[in-house]
N, C-alpha and C positions, 0 to 999 in steps of 0.2 A: 436790809430793805433795798429794793431797786425802784427808785422813783425819779421822776424828771424834775429838776430844780427850776422853779419859775422866778424866784426872787430871793435876795439875801438882804437882811437888815443887820449890818455889823454892830450897830449901837445896841440894839435889843438882843443880839445874838439869836436871831430868828430866821429860819429857813422855810420858805413856802414852796411846796412841790405840787405835782398834779394830783396828789392824794391827801394833802392836808398841810398842817403847819407844825413845825418842830422848833422848840425853844431849848436853849442849851446854857450850861454854865461856862463851857469852853467850846469854842468853835474853831475847827481846823478846815481851811479851804484848800482843796486840792483838785481844781477843775481843769488842770492842764492848759494848753494854749490852742487857740483856734487859728485857722488859716484865713488871712485877709486877702482874698483874690482881687477885691476892688482897689486895693492899694497899688496894684500894678496893672495899668490899662493893657488889655489884650491877653493877659495871662489865662483868664478863664476860657479863652477860645483856643488855647494850645495845649501842650502836654506837660504835666508835672508828675512827679513820682513819690510825693510825700503822703498822699492820701491812698487809701485802699483802692478807691475807684480809679485814681490816676495811675497807680501801679498796674492794675488789671488792664486798663486801656493800653498802657505802654507795652504790656506783655503780648497784646495782639498786634501792635504796630511793628515791633522789632523784627519779627520774621519776614516782614514785607520790605524792610529797609535794605537796600543793596549797595548804595553809594551816596556820597555827599558829605555835608558838614553837620557834625553832631555838636550841639552847643548845650553845655550844662551851665545854667545860670541861677545864681542865688539873688533873690529880690530884696533882701534886707537882713540886718542883724539886730538882735540875736535870733538864731534859728535852731531848731531841734537837731541834735546830734551833729556837732560841727564837722567831724571827719567824713560824714556821709557823702557830700558832693565829691570829695577827693576819691573815696572808694568807688563811687559811681563811674568816674572817669577811668579808673584802672580796670574795673570790671567790664566796662564797655569795650576797652581795648581787647581784653581776653575774648569777649563774645564775638567781636568782629573778626578777630584773628582765627578763632575756631571755625567760623563760617567761611574763611578764606577771602574776605573782602576788606581787610584792614587797609590795604594799600590804596583802595578806592575811597577811603574815608578820612576826614580830618576830625579831630576831637579838640574842643576848647572848653576850658573850665574858667568861669568868672566867679570870683569869691570876694565877699566884702571883708576880708581879713588880710592883714599884711603878709601872713604866712599861714599855711594850712592848719597848724596846731600851735598857736602863739605861746602857750606856757612851756613848750618843749622845742627849742631850736633844733635839737638833734633829730626829733621826729619829723619836723618840718623839712629839714635838709634831706632826709631819706625820701620823703614824698616828692619833693621837687626833683630829686635825682631820678626817681621812678618815672615821673612825667617826662623828663628829658629823654630817658632811655626809650620810651614808648612814643616819642614824638607827639606828646600832648601839650598843647599851648596853655599856659597858666597865666591868667590875668588877675593880679592881686589887688586887694584894697579897692575894689570897684563892685557896684551892684547894678542889677538890671532894673531900670526904672519904667520901661514900657516895652510893648511888643507890637510891631506892625505885622499882623497876621497875613494881610494881603501881599505885602512886599517880602514877607518871611525874613524880617530883621529884628534883632533885639537892640534896644537903645540903652546904653549904660549911663551912669551919672555924670560922666565927663563929656557926654554928647556923642561919643563914638557909636557907630552902628556895626553890629556883627550879624552877617547873613547866616542863615541856618537852613538845613533840610529836615533836621530832627531836633526839636527843642525839648530839653528836660529841665523844667523849672522847679525851684524851691520857693514856695510862697512866703510872703511876709507873715510872721507870727505875731499874735497878740493875745492877751487874756480874753476869755469869753465876755461877750457883751453884758451878761448878767452881772459880772463883777464891775464893769464900767458903770452900769446903771446904779449899782449899790453905793458908788462913791469911794470904792476901795482902791481904784487904780490911779496911777500917775504915769503919763507917757506910755500907756499901753499895758502896764503890768502893775501888780500889787507890790509896793515897796515894803520890805521887812528888814528887821535887824538881822544881819547875816548869821550871827552866832546863836541867836535864839529863835529866829523865824517869827518874831512878834510883829504884828502890824501896828498901826497907830491907834487901833481900837483895842481897849483893854480886854484881855482874855480871848483875843481873836488871833489866830496864826494862819499863815499861808505857806504852802510848800509846793515844790515842783515847778513845772513850766509856767504856771500862772504868776509866779512870784519872781521878783528881782532879788534873788537870794545870794548873789555873789559867786555863783558857779554856772557852768554851761547848762543848757537845757538838754539833759540826758537822763535816762532812767536811773542810772546808778547814783546820781546826785539827788534826784527826787527821793530815792530810797533812803539815802543818808539823812536827808532833811526830815523825812517822816519818822525815822528812828529817833532822831534827836528830840522832836516834839513829843513823841510818845514817852520818852524817858523823862522829859520835863513834867509832863502832866501826871505821870505816876508819882513823881517826887512831890508835886504840889498836893495831890490828893492824900498823900501820907503825911502832909505837913512837914516835909523835909525841904532842905534848901535845893532849889532847882539848879542842876549842873549845866554848864555850857558845853554841850556835847556835839554840836554841829561842827564837824572837823573840816568840811569843805574839801574832802579828798575823794578820789575815785579812780577807777581804771577804765580805759576805753580800748576796745579791740578794734583793729583797723585792717580791712581787707586790702592786701597789696597785690592780689592777683596770683595766678598760677598755684592756687591752693594754699598760699602762705598768709599767715595772720601775724600782724605786729601788735604790740600793746604799749600804751603809755599810761603811767601812773602819775596823776596830777595832784597837786596840793595848792589850793587857792588861798588858804587863810594863814599859814605859818608866816608868810611874808606877803601881805595883801598887795603891796606895791609891785612885787615881782613874783607872781605865781610860778611854780616850777613843775617840770615834768620829767620823769625818768623813762627813757626809751628802751624797749626790748625789741631787738631785731626780729623781722618777720621770719616765721618758720612754719612748717607743717605741724610740728608738735603743739604750737600754740592754738591750733584749731581745736584740739581736744579741750583745752582750757576754756575757749569761748563757748563751745557746745555745752560744757558742764555749767558754765555761768548761766546760760540761757535756760537749761533744763532745771536748775535749782530754783530759778525765779518762777518758772511756770508751775513748779510743784508748790512753792511757798505761797504764791499769790492766787493761783487758780486751781490748785489741787489736781494738776494734770501731769 
């Protein structure tokens, strides 16, 4: 069924859509995260690259950009695909270098994390070294709070101002308003038990970016959570004991530029106080792994 959800009643396990009402014995909510442009004054009037429309608009702007300050700014955490802003900075360096205008441009990355990939110090060190090699300024543990479009400056949470000629924003993320209206959210997301994905409502689960499930907001972790809930529901329907199958593990591929891909395998649940990550150095060979990963998901999820 392809229907537009209008409301959710987690107590009755009832979903109302544009075509009718559906009642369930078990309800799994997987509505992803929306972008809250209003949370960052001025962002809606500048450029971001996390929506399809924003990326398309940026694609038209980039060929006309010839010199000046490129500012990549994240407006809040958590946000989808934590390595993406770092990748954007490195890929921007490659793009400007290929066009022969890198020396006429500055690149700055503002990230609301202490390091680019907190669970993996080795991956973070590699990214920070890559920034230094490419003369990319990295501003850690800060977020963009507002943008003055007329003055072309971004103001971060400590009051500093960063002028820009081209701004690439990452909007604040939050669960869809439908979930907020349903009473399922707290502080912008649906809280769940990380190992089981259960919400505070009996027989109601939440997975993926709409949930605060103890892992980053990335497709590989949504996939793992969905698989865990599916395994649990199958066991319950067979009157078997439901296993704790949400491992909180996943792999993220990272674009380092120059055609090279790195990878970090992260584990958030083995030691929740100190998540870990295993770093695989960037190489051209890992690009084939990334392409296979993407192709396998397109085939599995969309039959393409």
